[in-house]
N, C-alpha and C positions, 0 to 999 in steps of 0.2 A: 283361660287359655285364650289366644287370639281370636279362635274360631266362635268362641262363644260371646266375645265384645263386638263382633261384626266386622272385624278386620279382612280386608282384602288385600294382599301384598301386589304390589304395583308392578310393572314390566321391567323396570330399571332394578329394583330388589330382586327379582327372579333371575334376570339375566346374570345377575353379578354372583350368584354361588350355587345355582341348581346346575350347571353344566359341571362345575367340580364336584359336588354330589354325585352326578350321574358318572363321572370318572372312577370315582371310588366305590361304586357299587357292588364291584367284584370283592373288595376286601372281606376278611374273613369275620369281623365284628358286624354285628346286627344292628349297629348304631345309625349307618347311612340309611340303611332301608327303613328303619324305622322313622327317620327323618322325612324322607321322601314320601312315606306314607301320612304323615302328619301335614306336609305341605298341601297336598291336595285337599285341606280343610279351608285354606286360606290362599288358596291361588287355583283358577278355573283349570279343570283337567286337560280340556282341549288344548291349553296353551302349555300345560306341562308337555303333553303329547308332543307338541310341535318343537318344543326345546330338546326334548330326547329324540327326536328323528334327526336333529342337526347335530347332536352329538355323537349318535351313532355313525352317521355318515362321516365323520371326522375319525373315529376310531376306527373304522374299516380303512379309509385311506393310508392311515398310519401304519395298520397290519398288512396291507397289501406292500407298501414300501420298506417293510420288516424293520421298523423301528421298534 
């Protein structure tokens, strides 16, 4: 696994697909949740939390707009 090899995900890589995974977290399958739990092994949790907060703000704005 990448974490065992000492791999650390770059900011560019994280910003490419973590927001998409966060948007899909409500899906019925557990695959997305499992992927997010594995990401914390190769990406700093503090940075993951920052991306999560940005995505939640965007989701709330869409919900208020009625989309």
